[in-house]
C-alpha positions in Angstrom: -2.7 -35.3 -35.2 0.1 -32.7 -36.5 -2.7 -30.3 -37.9 -4.7 -30.0 -34.6 -1.8 -30.0 -32.6 -0.5 -26.9 -34.3 -3.7 -24.8 -34.1 -3.8 -25.7 -30.8 -0.4 -24.0 -30.4 -1.5 -21.0 -32.1 -4.7 -20.4 -30.0 -2.3 -20.4 -27.4 -0.2 -18.1 -28.8 -2.7 -15.7 -29.4 -4.3 -15.8 -26.2 -0.9 -15.2 -24.5 0.5 -12.1 -26.9 -3.9 -10.8 -26.0 -2.7 -11.5 -22.1 0.5 -9.6 -22.8 -0.9 -6.9 -24.5 -2.9 -6.0 -21.2 0.1 -6.7 -18.6 2.4 -3.9 -20.9 -0.7 -1.7 -20.8 -1.2 -1.6 -17.0 2.6 -1.4 -16.4 3.0 1.8 -18.6 -0.3 3.3 -16.8 1.4 2.6 -13.4 4.6 3.4 -14.4 2.7 7.0 -15.3 0.9 7.2 -12.1 3.8 6.2 -10.3 5.8 9.2 -11.2 3.0 11.7 -10.0 2.6 9.9 -6.7 6.2 10.0 -6.0 6.3 14.1 -7.1 3.2 14.4 -4.3 5.0 12.5 -1.4 7.9 14.4 -1.9 6.2 17.7 -2.0 4.6 16.6 1.2 7.6 15.5 3.5 9.1 19.1 4.0 5.5 20.0 5.7 5.4 17.0 7.5 9.3 17.4 9.0 8.6 20.9 10.2 5.7 20.5 11.8 6.8 17.6 13.7 9.8 19.3 14.7 7.9 22.2 15.7 6.2 20.3 18.4 9.2 18.3 19.6 10.6 21.7 20.5 7.9 22.9 22.0 7.6 19.6 24.1 11.2 19.1 24.9 12.0 22.6 26.0 8.6 23.9 28.2 9.1 23.1 31.7 6.8 20.4 32.8 4.8 20.2 29.9 2.4 18.0 29.6 -0.7 17.1 27.6 -2.5 13.8 27.0 -1.4 13.1 23.8 1.5 12.1 24.8 1.0 9.5 27.7 -0.4 6.0 27.0 -4.1 5.6 28.6 -4.5 2.2 30.8 -8.4 2.3 29.7 -9.5 2.8 26.0 -9.9 0.9 22.7 -7.2 1.2 20.2 -7.3 2.2 16.5 -5.6 0.5 13.8 -5.9 2.3 10.4 -5.1 0.5 7.9 -4.6 1.5 4.5 -4.3 -0.7 1.3 -5.0 -0.6 -2.7 -8.0 -0.6 -4.4 -7.2 -3.1 -6.9 -5.2 -6.1 -7.5 -2.9 -7.9 -9.5 0.2 -5.9 -7.5 1.7 -9.2 -5.7 2.1 -9.3 -2.3 1.4 -5.7 -1.9 -1.7 -6.0 0.4 -1.0 -9.4 1.6 2.3 -7.8 3.6 0.6 -5.0 5.5 -2.8 -7.4 6.4 0.0 -9.6 7.5 1.0 -7.4 10.2 -2.0 -5.7 11.2 -3.8 -9.1 11.7 -0.8 -10.0 13.6 -1.1 -6.6 15.9 -4.9 -6.9 16.1 -4.2 -10.6 17.7 -1.4 -8.9 19.8 -3.8 -6.4 21.6 -7.1 -8.4 21.8 -4.8 -10.8 23.9 -3.8 -8.1 26.3 -7.4 -7.3 26.6 -7.5 -4.3 24.9 -10.4 -3.6 22.4 -9.4 -2.9 18.9 -11.6 -0.4 16.0 -10.6 -0.4 12.7 -10.9 2.2 9.8 -9.8 1.1 6.5 -8.6 2.8 3.4 -8.5 1.4 0.5 -11.4 -1.3 -1.7 -9.1 -4.2 -0.6 -8.9 -3.4 3.0 -12.5 -3.0 3.4 -12.7 -6.5 1.7 -10.3 -8.0 4.3 -11.4 -6.9 7.4 -15.5 -7.4 6.0 -14.9 -10.8 7.4 -13.6 -9.7 11.0 -15.6 -9.1 13.8 -14.0 -5.6 14.8 -16.1 -2.4 14.4 -15.1 -0.4 11.7 -15.3 3.6 12.7 -14.8 4.1 8.7 -14.4 3.4 5.3 -12.4 5.3 2.2 -11.8 4.1 -1.0 -10.7 5.5 -4.2 -9.0 7.9 -2.7 -5.2 7.2 -3.4 -4.6 9.5 -6.3 -6.9 12.5 -5.2 -6.6 12.7 -1.4 -6.2 16.3 -0.1 -5.2 17.9 3.2 -8.7 18.9 4.0 -9.9 15.6 3.7 -7.1 14.3 6.0 -8.1 16.9 8.7 -11.7 15.8 8.3 -10.5 12.2 9.5 -8.0 13.6 11.8 -10.7 15.4 13.6 -13.3 12.8 13.6 -10.3 10.2 15.7 -9.1 13.1 17.7 -13.1 13.8 19.0 -13.1 10.2 19.8 -9.8 10.5 21.8 -10.7 13.5 23.5 -13.7 11.4 25.0 -12.0 9.2 26.0 -13.2 6.4 23.4 -9.5 5.7 22.1 -6.3 5.5 23.5 -4.3 4.2 20.9 -4.0 4.7 17.7 -1.7 3.1 15.2 -1.3 3.5 11.0 -0.5 0.4 8.9 0.7 1.7 5.5 2.9 0.8 2.8 6.8 2.6 2.3 7.9 3.5 -1.1 11.6 2.6 -0.3 12.4 2.1 -4.3 10.9 1.7 -7.0 11.8 -2.4 -6.6 11.1 -2.5 -3.1 7.8 -1.7 -0.5 7.9 -2.5 2.8 4.8 -3.0 5.0 5.3 -1.2 8.4 3.3 0.3 11.5 3.1 3.6 12.9 1.8 4.8 16.6 0.5 8.1 15.6 -1.1 9.0 19.6 0.0 8.5 21.7 2.9 11.0 19.8 6.3 9.3 20.6 9.5 10.8 21.5 8.2 14.2 22.6 8.2 14.1 26.3 10.1 16.7 28.3 13.8 16.0 28.2 14.8 18.5 31.0 17.3 20.3 28.8 17.5 24.5 28.6 14.5 25.9 28.3 13.1 27.7 25.4 13.2 31.5 25.0 10.5 31.3 23.0 7.4 32.2 24.6 3.9 30.3 24.2 0.7 32.0 24.6 -1.7 31.0 26.7 0.6 27.7 27.0 3.0 25.1 25.0 0.4 22.6 25.9 -2.2 24.6 24.6 -0.2 25.4 21.6 1.0 21.4 21.1 -2.9 20.4 21.3 -3.8 22.8 18.6 -1.7 22.0 16.3 -2.1 17.8 16.8 -4.8 18.1 14.2 -2.9 19.2 11.8 -0.1 16.8 13.0 -2.2 13.8 12.2 -3.5 15.3 9.4 0.2 15.9 8.0 0.8 11.6 9.1 -2.8 10.4 7.2 -2.3 12.6 4.3 1.8 11.6 4.0 1.2 7.8 4.5 -2.1 7.6 2.1 0.3 9.4 -0.8 3.1 7.1 0.3 0.8 3.7 -0.3 -0.8 4.6 -3.4 2.5 5.2 -4.8 4.1 1.6 -3.1 1.1 0.1 -4.8 1.6 1.7 -8.6 5.2 0.5 -8.0 3.9 -3.0 -6.8 1.7 -3.0 -10.1 4.4 -2.1 -12.4 6.7 -4.6 -11.0 4.3 -7.4 -11.3 3.2 -6.3 -14.6 6.5 -6.4 -15.6 6.8 -10.3 -14.5 4.2 -10.9 -15.9 4.9 -9.4 -19.0 8.4 -11.2 -19.2 6.9 -14.6 -18.3 3.9 -14.3 -20.9 7.1 -13.4 -23.6 8.8 -16.6 -22.1 5.5 -18.4 -23.0 5.2 -17.3 -26.5 9.0 -18.1 -27.1 8.5 -21.7 -25.8 5.1 -21.7 -27.3 6.8 -21.0 -31.5 9.4 -23.3 -30.6 7.0 -25.9 -29.9 4.8 -24.6 -32.8 8.0 -24.9 -35.2 8.9 -28.5 -34.3 5.4 -29.1 -34.7 5.4 -27.8 -38.5 8.9 -29.7 -39.4 7.6 -33.4 -38.0 4.0 -32.3 -40.2 6.5 -31.1 -43.0 8.7 -34.7 -42.8 5.5 -36.7 -42.3 4.1 -35.4 -45.6 7.4 -36.2 -47.7 7.9 -39.9 -46.2 4.3 -40.3 -47.3 5.2 -38.4 -50.4 8.3 -40.4 -50.8 6.8 -43.9 -49.7 3.7 -43.7 -52.1 6.6 -42.7 -55.2 8.2 -45.7 -54.1 5.2 -47.7 -54.1 4.1 -46.7 -57.9 7.4 -47.8 -59.1 
């Protein structure tokens, strides 16, 4: 019995060791991808901040400024862009953003607003496949290869629907990489553009042609494209950080299991040796 028990423990140790090799490899891969994604995210921030500052100056300094992109419409659907990962094994990474988006869907529908979805990431498509809401578009596998051309095409499609009066609200649900150890699900309102109403301050000496509104509206596609690009890259970096942490925890747990199983194996081995010695001594005494 002791021998069979030792064999079973040994098989379990080998199985856990094989699993730990996989989790270690995935941890290293995620760490490498995380460094690359963080660099991309940091490179896009200055461009987006400058664009946002320029639009804010136009909206706040131009007398009588008015744009359809800064006012909330009473009619029209709400487009929710939900960003998640393309793979699992990342702890609660996907679940956190889904909870926030699902709650927002229920809130808007309770107010009588139609909700349309755009999903980015395979897990987002799988999650909302069972929802009755119409899906405007789906993108997967673009987190590590997304370009501003890709997001500009997405932005132009969204703005076309907004200009035609089909949309009144565009919100983005993504995950922000606060630190390699902390990722937060967040909601951002893209349209109407927030905090850009005319504050009634001193007029700028800058003269906009043909008008401040025309310049502002012309920048909207680049603005929305920049938001989409930054949030996609941020979500991808968060996914890698979450997976790295999950795989690190899994490797630590596997090591604890191996240590525990090794202890049980040694105890079983000692018990088997003790039993054999007892049988030998008992046999010798019987012969005497």
